Structure formats: structure tokens, C-alpha cells
N, C-alpha and C positions, 0 to 999 in steps of 0.2 A: 502495499499499500502504498503511496507515496502522499506529501505531506498535501493536505487542504488547498484550493487554486481558486482563487475568486475570479466568479464569473457572474453572466446574466442568462438569467430562464427567461426566455418567452411564451407567454401563455396564452392561444387565441382559441376563444371557444366559440366556436360555426356551426349551423345546420348541417345537416348532411345531404340536403336539397341544395346548399348553396353552392353557383359555379360561376366558373370565372373563363369566358372564352371558350365555353361547352363542354368543358370539362370539370369534375368535383371542386371546389374551391380546395378541399384540405389535400389533394396531388398534385394539384397548383403550386400550394405554400411550400410543399416539402420539396418536390422539384426543385423550385427556384431557390428555395435555400443550399440543395445538392447542389446545384449551379454556381453557388458565391461560395461553396465549399465551407460551410459552416458546419460547426462541429458533430450535428446531430441534431434528427426530429424523430420525434414519436407521434403519433394519433391514436387519441384513444376516443374508442366510442361509450359512450354514458347509457346507460338504460333506463336513465328518466334526469329531468331538465327544465327549466322554464326561463323565458330572459325577459324583455322590457316589455312585450306585449302578456307576460304571464301567462300563454299557452299552454298548458302540457303538454312536453310531448313521452312518452314514454314506450316500454316495450309490452306492457302490461295486454294478455288478450283482449279482453272487452276496449282497452281503448288503442288499439293500432297507430301508428303511426311512423312514416316513411319520413318524417325528416328527424331521424334522433340529435343527439346534441354533440358534436364531434369536442374532442381539445386537443389542440399541435400544440405539441410542446416543443422548443429550440432552445438549444445552450450552446454558448459560445462565450466567447470574450464579450466586454459593455461596447468596446467599439464596432466588432462585426454586427452584433446585436442592433445597432445604432444605423448604423449604415443600412439595414437590411428594412428597417421599418418605411421607408416613403416607397418601396415595391411593395411592401404588405398591404400598404395603405392604398396603393393602386389596383391591387385586386379585390380588395373587401367594400362593400357595400354599405353592410351590417355584421353585428357582432360585438365580442369585447375583448380588449387585446391588454395583458398587463404584465408587468415586467417587474422580476424581485433578484437580488442578488442572493448568490448562492455559492457554497464552498465545491467543489468537485473533489472527489475521491477515486481515484483510478485503482482500480482492479485490473490484474493482467497476471496472467503465466508468468511462473519465473523462469530464469535462465539457469541453466545448471550452475550451481556454486553459491544459491540464495539471490541472487539479482532478478532484480524485474525492470 
């Protein structure tokens, strides 16, 4: 394990039905983050949530929703996240974006001799 490093977590809350230039918005965001060589991105699908409209989105059988909540999380340095924000803004028409400082702990395979 390495010592913690300062980083930024960009968290984007959108709906599964949100789109950008004909493709799902979450895909467009992750592909753009990869194109910009950000450290990593993950899409998390939520079984329930609501946003500004207070409309409930859920996977419950009696209230089927095709527009489930998604969270896209991207972690990188403060500078790289700040530089990505204008591109993200151009892709989004609605949703919630938050940022927070995080400490990154890296776990990985150890090389022979106990070095990582």
C-alpha cells in the first residue's frame, strides 16, 4: 500500500435515459474521460432515487421505470478534473454534479522481494 495521495472525486448523477449526440450520456462521459486520459471512471446503477422533479425512479415491480438513476464517478488530480468540467458541461442538460477531495490508496500486486 502506498501513502495516501490527494485527488478529486467527480460524481455525476444522471438518468439512464439521458443522451448526448445519440448515445447514452453515461457512455459519452466515460468515453470522453478515457479520451482525456483521466485516471478512472465507473458507472453505478441505482435501484431507486429521485431528483429535482421529485419523480421516483425505481426497479420495484409495481413501479417499473426505464429511467433508473446512474452515478458516474471519476477520480483524478484536481487540475485534470477542473479541465474536464467544461467538456462535461457541454454534454449535460440536467443532472447533479458534485466534487470532493479524496485520498487515494493504491493497492496492487507486489513485486518479488516485497516491493510494490
